[in-house]
N, C-alpha and C positions, 0 to 999 in steps of 0.2 A: 651780038646776044640780049634778048630780053630780061627785064628782071625778074619777071614769071619763073624762066627757066632756071636763071640762077639760084634761086629759092628752093626749085623743085629738087636741083643736085644738091642743094645743102640738107636738106629735109630725107631725102632719100635711104641716105647710109644707115640713120638711126632706125627707119621702119623696118629694114629687113628682116628677112627670116633671122639671121645670125644674132643682132640684138634683141630680138624678140625672145629667144631662147634662153639669151645670156642676160636679160633683166628677170624671166620668170622663173629660172633658177636660183636665184640670188634674194630674188620676194618669198617662192616655195620654202627655201632654207630659214626663211627670219620666222614666218608665220608656224612651220612646222617646229623648230627648234629641236633641242636636244634631246628631248625626251621620248621622241617617237624615234629618232635612232636607235636610242640607249635600249627602248623595248624592242627593236627588230632586233640589236644582239642577244638580247636574252633569249628571245623566242629562237633564235638560231644555236644560241649555247646549250639550249635545253635537246636538241636532236641526238638522235644516236651517235653518229658520226662526225659531229661537228670539230672543225678545228683538230682533224687526226690528219697523220700526214703518214705514220707508220703503224701497222697492225698486225698481231699475230692471229693467224684464223687455223686452228686445228683440224683436222679434217672433223666432217661431218660423222656423228655417231648417230646409233640407230638404238633406241629406249624402249621401243614396243614392237614384237612379232608383227609380220605380218597378218590383215585379215585376209583368211581364205575366202574364196566365194562358196556361197551353199552349194553342196553336191547335190545334183539332180535326182529325183525319185526314181532310180532303177532298179533292175533287178540284179544287172552286173556289177554295179558298186561295190566295193569292198575299202577295207582298211587301208590297203596297201594303197590302193588308187587315189585314196583320200591324200594319207601321206605323201605319196607323191607329188599331187598339186600342191600340197605346201609347201614341199621343199623346193618345185619349183618359183614359187611364189617369192620366198626368200630370197634365192637368189636376184630375181629382178630387185627384190628392195635393196639389195647391195648395187647395183648395177646404177639403179637409180644414186644413191647416195653418192658415188664414185662420179656421175655423170654431173649432178649437182654441185656437185663440190667444185669442178672444173669451171663449171659456168659463173659461179657464184663470185670465185679470185677472179675470175676473166672481166666481170661487169660491174666489179667495187674499185679495181685498177682501172678501167677505162671510163666510167663515171664519177668516180669521186679523187679520181687520181691519187691514189693512194696506195703503197707500197706494202704489198701482201706476202706475210713470211710464212711460211709453215711452220706452227709449232706444235711440240708434240707434247704440250700439258696446257695449263688453265691459267699458268702464271705469268703475269705482266714483265717481259724482259725488262732491262734498264732503260734499252734502247729504243725498246717501241713504246706507242701513247696507249695500247689498249689491246683488248683480247675480245675478238668476234667468234662467240660460242654458238654453235647451231647444231640442231638434233631434229634428225627426221622421227617425229613422232607417232605419225600415221599413215598406214600405207594398206590399201586394197585392190580389190578388183572384183567386177560384178561383168557375170555371163550371161547374155540373152539374145536378143535380136540385136545388141549392138555391145560389143565389149570397151566397158570404162575400166581406167585405172586412174586413181585417185591418191593422192597425199598431201599431206601438210607438214611442213618448217615450222620450229619455233626459234628464234636467236633472240640473245642477248650479247648488250656490249659491257666489257666488264674493266673499268679504268678507274686506277688509284684507289683502289679498296672502293667502289662503286658500281654497283651495276642499274643499269637502265633497264626499265620493265621490258616483258617477254612481249614481243610482236610474232604474229604467226601469218605465215600465207601457206595459200592453197590453190590446189590444179587439181584439173580434171583432164584427160587423154580418152578421145572417143574415135572406135574404126567399126564400122559397119559390117554386114557380111556380104561377101562376095554374090553377086546375080548369078556367076557361073563357077561351078565347083563351091570346095567346102573351103572353110575358112574367112576369116576376117580381110578388110582392105590393108591394113597394116601388121606388119609382123610385132613380135612384143617388142622385142628392140626399137623399133621407133615408136611406138605408143611411148616407150619410156624416154629417148629423147626428146620428145614432145611436152610430157609432163615436166622434165629437168628445166627445159626452155619457160613454161608458162610460170611455173614456180618462182624458179631465178628472177624471170620480170617483174614479178608480183613482191617480192622480197626486199627488191631494191626500192621498189616505190614505196615500200613500208616502212626502209633504214629512210629515206626520205622527207616521209612526211613526218616519223614517231607515231603513227597509231597501223594499230592493225584491219583487215577488211572486215566488214561485220560479216561476211560468211564464212573467217576462216575459224571462228569458236563453235563452242556448242553452244551458240543462242538459239532461244525458240523464238518461235515467231508463230503470230496467231493471223488467220485467216479471216476475217468477218465476211459473212454473207453479204455478195452484191444487195446495194440497195435498190428498190427498181420500183416502177408504179403497176400497180395492178391492173391498167387497163390503158392502153396504147390508141390514141387518135390517130387517124386516116384521113386523110383527104379524098373524096372520090369525085372524078370529075367525067361527064357523061352528057354527049352533048354539048357542050358547051357552058352545062352549068356546074357547079360544086355543093356538094356537100359533105357532112363530117359524120364517122362512121369510129364506133368505141369498140375496138378488137381486145378481147380476152386474151390472157396468155398466159394458162397455166403451167403450160411444158416450160417455157422459161422460168417460172418462177419457181418451179421443181431442184432446177439445175443453178441456183443462186449462191450454193456455196463452192459450186466445181468450175464457177466461170474463170477465174481469174487462178491462174496455177503459177506463182511463179517459181525460178528455178534459183534455192539458196545453198544450195550446196551441200555435199554429200555428208558434212560433220552437223549440219543445224536441225532443229526437231521441228517441225510443222506442225500446230496443233488449231484444228478448225472448230469456229463456233457454228452447235449442230441449229440454232434459233436462225430461222430463216427472217429475212427482216422487207417489208415494203416500206414505200415511205408515206405509207398511212397510218403507221404505226407511229404512234406518240408515245407508247412507255419505254422505250428503248433508250438508254442513257445516251449514245452518241446523235449527234447533230447529223442531218442528211447533208452532203457535200454540194455544195458550190463551187466551181470552180474561181469562181473571183470573188467569192467572199470567204471572211476570216474563219479559222476551226479554232473552237475553243479547246485546247491543248489540256485543260482540268477532265472536261469529259475520257479523252484520249488517255490519260493517264491511269484514272482511275478503270476505264475499262482492262489497262494493262493488269494492274495491281490484281481486277477480279479474276481474269484468265490465270495469272502468272509466268506471262511470259516476259522478254526483254524489247523485242519490234511488234509492232500491229499494222497488218495490211487493212485499209478501208477503202473497198471501192463502191463507183455510184452507177446508175446508166442517168445519165443529166438530163438527155433528147432523146425520144425516137423521134424522126418526121418520116412518116409514109402518103405516100401516093400510088392512088389507084386509078388506071383512065380504063372505060368501060366501050365497047363497041357496039355494033350493030351486027349482029349475026343472022344465020339465017330465019332462026326462031324465036329469038329472045336477044338481049343484050348478054353479051360476052366480054369476060374479062380480056383484055390485051395487055396489059403490062402493070406492073405491079413494082416501084420504086419503096426504098427503104433507106433512111440517112441515121445512124447511131452516132451519138457523144457520148464516150464516159469519160469517167475523172478517178485516178485513185492515189494513194498515199502513203509513206512509211513512217509510221512515228517510233523514234526511239525513247526507250523510258530512263535511261541512263543520261543521255544527254535532254531529255523535255525539250525535245522540237521534232517536227517533221524535216526529217534526213532526204527525203524524196517524194515531190508532185508533178503529176505530168496527166495530161490529159490525149485522149487519143479516138480517133473517128473511123466510123467503117459504114459500108454499106452493100447494099444486095439491088440486082436488077433481074425479075422474072417476068418473062417475055410466054404468052399464049404459043404451045405445037400443037401439030394435030398429029397423031399416033393413031393410026389404025383407023383414020378417018373420024376419031374424035378427039376435042381438043382437050387438051392438057396444060395446068399452071398451078404452080405450087400457092397453098394455099398462103391466106393472109399471118398466120401465127408461125409458120414455116420459115417466110421472109421474113419477121421480125427477132426471129429465134436466129438464123443466120447473119444476119447484120449485127447483132450484139455479139456474138461469137467472135466474127471478124474483128470488131474493135477492140474486143479485149484480148484477142492476138495481138493487134499491133502495140497495145497498152506494155503486153508483156516483153514484145519485142524493145522498148523504149524501154524498160526496167533493168535488161539484158547489156542494153547500151550504156544505163548510168554506172555498172557493175564495173562494167569492164575502162570506163572513165575514169573512177576511182581507183582503182587497181592498178593502173598506168602512172 
């Protein structure tokens, strides 16, 4: 055996993955020190269910009666029918409380490994660590093309004479109308089970994080009209040559206040700024959004205070790229294809936290091709293609915001 082989065998054990992880753990502990460990323990202790092994959970109470749906404007609607609908809704509220109570007890026992006791009062017994008080304080139903059932639960942990902050969790269950026959695709009992499952899952997430969802409180959201260019530049290709064309989009400018319509829950209040904004408007206090640039929080803070809201949505049409291809027809040049690609940017600012809690970018596009209908060539106009592309991009942006809410609620 050569000397090189002997040296290699001596060095290899100390360079293996096992030794590498061993020394990495020791060096990390020396660098981080006990202060970080102590801060982590402090953060964990501030959570509602931290260091609890046994908990008393009284049955869920109902503090507010159900909100009945608005009666239809029909002649045969009577006081008796409205009272009957209110009674049915109260029964559904009772069923939701029972289903939610069973699911919440099971989830707490499985997720946190806590023994849950059925307590009749809110007084902490000596053998228990805390009391979990839960209340179904909001419940309602909306009938229309879809049947929506929604509710909200508030919970609070009481221990050693101290109480944690109130945490809220909300949920919505939806059933569409049947294509054949009358009624909806889901029964009321199925809607209750679905709603109870959603609220229970979100409430467990609130207890784990110690914070409520932004859509679970009666918060005010403001949606600023979208920043957009007044003119869109398109590249026109003709017989191998290219030129640029300025396209005016007045119809898109009129829709600036309704392009972005996020779903913020049944309890939130949406305030819309009536003034439409263009990129050329230099008098507006908000800066034009650019995804790769920093946003001035002072301007967003001032806008929230001016509108009197808790959260502020700001969106911007960052870029619109259009191409138009011309071909030779029998008598003149004909438009063969129009392609438009759009990039939009959006953010959500929180006045309480004084920071941007959500920001994302989305893309959308459309393609229009010439079709011959009754012997005449037909194709969408440049403005129609641009509007369709921008709408598609904002639909993707709303979907990404919905995904953000789903992630934060779990």
